C-alpha positions as CSV (number, residue, x, y, z in Angstrom):
1,M,-0.1,-0.1,-0.2
2,R,1.6,3.3,-1.1
3,S,1.7,6.3,1.7
4,V,1.0,9.2,-0.5
5,V,2.8,12.6,0.9
6,W,1.6,15.0,-1.6
7,T,-1.0,15.5,-4.1
8,G,-1.0,18.3,-6.7
9,H,0.4,20.0,-10.5
10,L,3.8,19.2,-12.4
11,H,4.6,22.1,-14.2
12,F,6.5,21.8,-17.5
13,G,6.8,24.5,-19.1
14,L,3.2,25.1,-20.5
15,V,2.6,21.5,-19.9
16,V,0.4,20.6,-16.5
17,M,-0.2,17.3,-15.3
18,P,-1.6,15.9,-12.2
19,V,0.6,14.0,-10.1
20,S,1.4,12.6,-6.5
21,L,4.7,11.5,-4.2
22,F,4.7,8.9,-2.4
23,A,7.2,7.2,-0.3
24,A,9.9,5.1,-2.6
25,A,12.1,3.8,0.3
26,R,11.7,4.0,4.0
27,A,14.0,2.2,6.9
28,E,12.6,-1.0,8.5
29,T,13.4,-0.9,12.1
30,T,12.0,-3.3,14.7
31,R,10.8,-0.6,17.2
32,F,10.8,-1.1,21.2
33,K,8.8,0.1,23.7
34,R,10.6,1.3,27.1
35,I,8.9,-0.3,29.8
36,H,9.2,-0.8,33.4
37,R,10.5,-3.9,35.3
38,R,9.5,-4.0,38.7
39,K,9.9,-7.0,41.3
40,K,6.2,-8.3,42.6
41,P,5.8,-8.4,46.3
42,V,6.7,-12.1,47.2
43,G,6.3,-14.0,50.5
44,S,6.7,-17.7,51.2
45,A,6.4,-19.7,48.2
46,M,5.3,-23.3,47.3
47,V,7.2,-25.0,45.1
48,E,6.7,-28.4,43.8
49,V,9.1,-30.9,43.1
50,T,8.9,-33.9,41.1
51,Y,11.2,-37.4,42.5
52,V,11.7,-40.5,41.9
53,N,9.7,-43.1,44.0
54,R,11.9,-43.9,46.9
55,E,10.6,-47.4,47.8
56,R,11.0,-48.7,44.0
57,H,14.2,-46.7,43.5
58,G,16.1,-46.2,46.2
59,A,17.4,-43.6,48.0
60,F,18.6,-40.3,46.4
61,D,20.4,-37.4,46.8
62,P,18.9,-34.1,46.7
63,N,22.4,-32.3,45.5
64,S,23.2,-35.2,42.7
65,G,21.2,-33.3,40.0
66,D,19.6,-37.0,39.5
67,D,16.3,-36.3,41.2
68,F,14.2,-35.2,39.0
69,L,11.8,-37.9,37.3
70,P,12.8,-39.2,34.1
71,E,10.0,-39.8,31.5
72,H,10.5,-43.5,31.6
73,F,9.5,-43.8,35.2
74,G,6.1,-43.5,34.4
75,A,3.6,-43.3,37.0
76,N,6.4,-44.4,40.0
77,K,6.7,-41.0,41.0
78,E,5.6,-39.0,44.1
79,R,4.8,-35.2,44.2
80,F,5.2,-32.9,47.5
81,A,5.7,-28.9,48.2
82,E,8.3,-27.5,50.0
83,E,8.2,-24.4,51.7
84,T,10.9,-22.4,50.5
85,D,12.7,-18.9,51.8
86,P,11.2,-15.4,50.6
87,N,14.6,-14.3,49.6
88,E,15.4,-18.0,47.6
89,A,12.2,-18.1,45.9
90,V,12.3,-17.2,41.8
91,A,11.8,-13.4,41.1
92,E,8.8,-12.9,39.3
93,Y,8.2,-9.4,37.9
94,E,5.4,-7.1,36.8
95,Y,5.7,-4.7,34.0
96,S,4.3,-1.2,32.7
97,P,4.8,1.3,30.1
98,V,6.2,4.5,31.3
99,R,5.8,8.2,29.8
100,Q,8.5,10.7,29.8
101,V,8.1,13.7,32.2
102,L,9.7,17.2,31.2
103,R,10.9,19.0,34.4
104,S,12.7,22.4,34.7
105,E,16.2,22.2,34.9
106,V,16.0,24.7,37.8
107,T,13.0,23.8,39.8
108,G,12.8,20.5,39.0
109,E,9.0,20.6,38.8
110,E,7.0,18.9,36.3
111,V,6.3,21.1,32.6
112,C,3.2,21.3,30.9
113,T,3.3,21.4,27.2
114,E,1.1,24.1,27.2
115,E,4.2,26.1,28.8
116,L,6.8,25.2,26.1
117,V,8.2,27.4,24.0
118,K,10.9,27.2,21.5
119,G,14.3,29.3,22.2
120,Y,18.0,29.6,20.6
121,E,20.7,29.5,22.9
122,Y,23.1,31.7,22.0
123,G,25.5,31.6,25.0
124,P,25.4,29.7,28.3
125,N,21.9,29.5,29.9
126,Q,20.8,32.3,27.4
127,F,18.3,32.1,25.0
128,A,16.4,34.0,22.2
129,V,12.9,33.1,23.2
130,I,11.0,32.7,19.4
131,E,7.2,32.7,19.7
132,P,4.9,29.7,18.1
133,A,3.3,32.4,16.1
134,A,6.5,34.2,14.9
135,I,7.7,30.6,13.5
136,E,4.2,29.6,11.9
137,R,4.5,33.3,9.7
138,V,8.1,32.3,8.2
139,A,7.4,28.8,7.5
140,V,6.6,27.6,4.0
141,K,3.2,27.1,3.0
142,T,2.2,23.6,1.3
143,S,2.0,24.3,-2.3
144,D,0.0,22.8,-4.8
145,T,2.3,22.5,-7.7
146,I,6.0,21.2,-8.7
147,D,7.7,24.0,-10.3
148,L,10.1,22.0,-12.7
149,F,12.7,24.7,-14.0
150,H,15.7,23.7,-14.8
151,F,17.5,20.2,-16.8
152,V,20.9,19.0,-16.2
153,K,22.9,16.0,-17.4
154,A,22.6,12.8,-15.5
155,E,26.4,12.7,-14.7
156,E,26.7,16.2,-13.4
157,V,24.5,15.2,-10.5
158,D,26.1,13.7,-7.4
159,P,24.0,11.1,-5.5
160,L,25.4,12.7,-2.5
161,Y,22.8,15.4,-2.4
162,F,20.0,12.7,-2.6
163,E,18.2,13.1,0.6
164,R,14.7,11.1,0.3
165,S,13.0,9.5,-2.2
166,Y,9.7,9.7,-4.1
167,Y,7.9,8.0,-6.9
168,V,6.1,10.8,-9.0
169,A,2.9,9.3,-10.2
170,P,0.5,10.3,-12.5
171,E,-3.1,11.1,-11.7
172,Q,-5.9,10.6,-14.2
173,G,-5.9,12.9,-16.8
174,G,-1.7,13.5,-16.9
175,E,-1.0,10.0,-18.2
176,K,0.2,10.9,-21.5
177,A,2.2,14.2,-20.7
178,Y,3.9,12.0,-17.7
179,A,4.7,9.9,-20.2
180,L,6.3,12.2,-22.6
181,L,8.1,13.8,-20.1
182,L,9.9,10.3,-19.0
183,E,10.8,9.3,-22.3
184,A,12.2,12.9,-23.4
185,M,14.5,12.8,-20.2
186,R,15.6,8.9,-20.8
187,K,16.8,9.7,-24.4
188,E,18.4,12.8,-23.8
189,G,19.8,11.4,-20.6
190,Y,18.6,14.6,-18.2
191,F,17.7,14.8,-14.7
192,G,15.3,17.6,-13.9
193,V,15.3,20.1,-10.9
194,A,12.2,21.5,-9.7
195,R,10.9,22.9,-6.4
196,V,8.0,22.3,-3.9
197,G,6.7,23.8,-0.9
198,M,6.2,20.7,1.5
199,H,6.1,20.2,5.4
200,K,6.8,23.8,6.1
201,H,9.8,23.9,4.1
202,E,10.7,24.4,0.4
203,H,12.3,21.5,-0.8
204,M,14.5,21.2,-4.0
205,L,14.3,18.0,-6.2
206,I,16.0,15.9,-8.3
207,L,13.7,14.3,-10.9
208,R,15.3,11.3,-12.5
209,P,13.9,8.9,-15.2
210,R,13.6,5.1,-14.4
211,K,12.3,2.7,-16.7
212,N,9.2,3.1,-16.0
213,C,8.7,6.2,-13.8
214,I,10.1,9.3,-12.7
215,V,11.6,9.6,-9.4
216,A,12.4,12.8,-7.2
217,H,14.7,12.9,-4.6
218,T,14.8,16.0,-2.0
219,M,18.1,17.3,-2.0
220,F,20.7,18.2,0.4
221,Y,21.4,22.2,0.0
222,V,25.6,22.8,-0.3
223,N,25.7,24.1,3.1
224,E,24.5,21.0,4.3
225,V,26.8,18.7,2.5
226,R,30.2,18.0,4.3
227,R,33.6,18.1,2.4
228,A,36.1,15.4,3.0
229,P,39.7,17.0,1.9
230,E,41.3,14.2,4.2
231,F,39.9,11.3,2.0
232,E,41.7,13.3,-1.1
233,V,44.0,10.8,-2.6
234,D,47.2,11.3,-5.0
235,G,46.7,9.2,-8.0
236,S,50.5,9.4,-9.0
237,L,51.0,6.7,-5.9
238,V,49.4,3.9,-8.0
239,N,51.6,2.3,-10.7
240,E,50.2,0.8,-13.7
241,R,51.3,-2.8,-13.3
242,E,49.1,-2.4,-9.8
243,L,46.2,-0.8,-11.4
244,S,45.9,-3.4,-14.4
245,V,46.2,-6.3,-11.6
246,A,43.0,-4.3,-9.6
247,R,40.8,-3.6,-13.0
248,A,41.1,-7.5,-13.8
249,L,40.0,-8.1,-10.2
250,I,37.2,-5.7,-10.3
251,K,35.8,-7.4,-13.8
252,G,36.7,-11.1,-11.9
253,Y,34.2,-10.0,-9.2
254,S,31.8,-8.2,-11.4
255,G,28.1,-9.2,-12.0
256,V,24.3,-8.4,-12.0
257,F,23.3,-5.7,-8.9
258,E,20.5,-7.9,-7.0
259,P,19.4,-5.8,-3.8
260,E,17.2,-8.8,-2.9
261,K,20.0,-11.0,-2.0
262,F,21.3,-8.3,0.9
263,K,19.6,-8.8,4.1
264,D,19.8,-7.0,7.4
265,I,21.0,-9.4,9.4
266,Y,20.7,-7.4,12.9
267,Q,17.0,-6.9,12.4
268,E,16.6,-10.7,11.4
269,R,18.5,-11.6,15.0
270,I,16.3,-8.9,16.5
271,K,12.7,-10.7,15.1
272,G,14.3,-14.0,15.9
273,L,14.8,-13.0,19.6
274,I,11.1,-11.9,19.9
275,H,9.8,-14.7,18.1
276,E,11.5,-17.0,20.7
277,E,10.5,-14.7,23.7
278,L,7.0,-15.2,22.6
279,S,7.2,-18.7,22.1
280,R,9.4,-19.4,24.9
281,G,11.8,-21.8,22.9
282,A,15.2,-22.4,23.1
283,N,17.7,-19.4,22.9
284,E,20.1,-20.1,20.8
285,T,22.7,-17.2,20.2
286,P,23.4,-16.7,16.8
287,P,26.9,-16.9,14.9
288,T,28.4,-13.7,14.2
289,A,30.7,-12.5,11.8
290,A,34.3,-12.9,12.4
291,W,36.3,-10.0,11.4
292,S,39.9,-10.4,10.4
293,E,42.5,-7.6,11.8
294,A,45.7,-9.0,9.7
295,I,47.3,-6.4,7.9
296,V,48.2,-7.0,4.3
297,P,52.1,-5.7,3.4
298,D,51.6,-6.7,-0.4
299,L,48.7,-4.7,-1.8
300,T,49.5,-6.5,-5.3
301,E,49.7,-9.8,-4.0
302,S,46.8,-9.4,-2.4
303,I,44.8,-8.3,-5.3
304,R,46.8,-11.2,-7.1
305,L,46.1,-13.9,-4.9
306,S,41.9,-12.8,-5.1
307,L,42.4,-12.7,-9.0
308,A,43.5,-16.5,-9.0
309,E,41.0,-17.5,-6.7
310,V,38.3,-16.2,-9.2
311,D,40.1,-17.7,-12.4
312,S,40.2,-20.9,-10.2
313,K,36.5,-20.7,-9.9
314,D,36.1,-20.4,-13.4
315,E,38.4,-23.2,-14.4
316,S,36.7,-25.2,-12.1
317,R,33.0,-24.4,-13.3
318,K,34.3,-24.8,-17.4
319,S,36.5,-28.6,-16.2
320,G,32.9,-29.7,-15.0
321,Q,31.3,-28.8,-17.9
322,Q,34.0,-30.2,-20.5
323,K,33.4,-33.5,-18.1
324,K,30.0,-33.7,-18.7
325,S,30.2,-33.1,-22.2
326,V,32.7,-35.8,-22.1
327,R,30.3,-38.3,-20.3
328,Q,27.7,-37.6,-22.3
329,S,29.7,-38.0,-25.5
330,N,31.0,-41.5,-24.6
331,G,27.4,-42.5,-23.5
332,S,26.7,-41.6,-27.3
333,K,29.1,-44.3,-28.9
334,K,28.3,-46.6,-26.1
335,K,24.8,-46.6,-27.3
336,D,25.7,-46.6,-31.4
337,R,28.2,-49.7,-30.7
338,E,25.2,-51.6,-28.8
339,K,23.2,-50.7,-32.2
340,V,25.9,-52.3,-34.3
341,P,24.9,-55.9,-35.1
342,A,27.6,-58.6,-34.3
């Protein structure tokens, strides 16, 4: 079920088409709720314990660990109750949800939400108080149009500027204009730049054509994208021999992008823990990934070994196919000999 976040019209020159935006991706996380765990008040507890029948099976040692009745003893058992020390009784808990309470850092008193205002701290415990009405006056109103005003070559847009992704879907009556814009952007290799008022902000959008639809990405502004000069590297440090081996390794590991093969291991383990708790089954510790901290002194040798491993797998696969072909060929010759009369 799609989650529509905006509806209106997309303006493209003199062309106007009704469209809607709905979320294209969102993080899937297991949400926990904080709860209060408190011990129940306990007095003396009556614990029922099952032992082997003494008369039929002899004396037993309560400290031996063998005093509980195995299933094969059947009906030859006795049940009785023991009164235990309250301090040694198994603790039982009761749980209840909690709520966050706002308190003044000065008086410690609980604060009601009606008494809250927003303030900008320009110095230690010094605030410029902004009234809610003033914030509402500067908020950007939700617009009913997406203004597509600029186009840029796709390769000029750094994906680092992409923030959130939305599908742009045509509404009734806008299908032809939508298809026209999509095909023109695809064939020309251009992305569109647009603006829209949404969620009290003006958002810049990058409109990107896909195979069968247009995707809108809200864009980070330049001041929001952090520069990383410490990651700039000197290409002259790499020689041609190392580069050729590295390129061969990349080709050896190349393949089709299949995102469905990638799983969030942490979320799967969390869901497993929840399932085990709900079913009260046995808890098994999931295997953890082992990270190697070995330092590779020779980068070229490491790449060559990796490349040799890829080549070895390819040769093994080809050898298997050749053996299969030879077996099929020998089988055909054997059948031909059987058909020849003596």
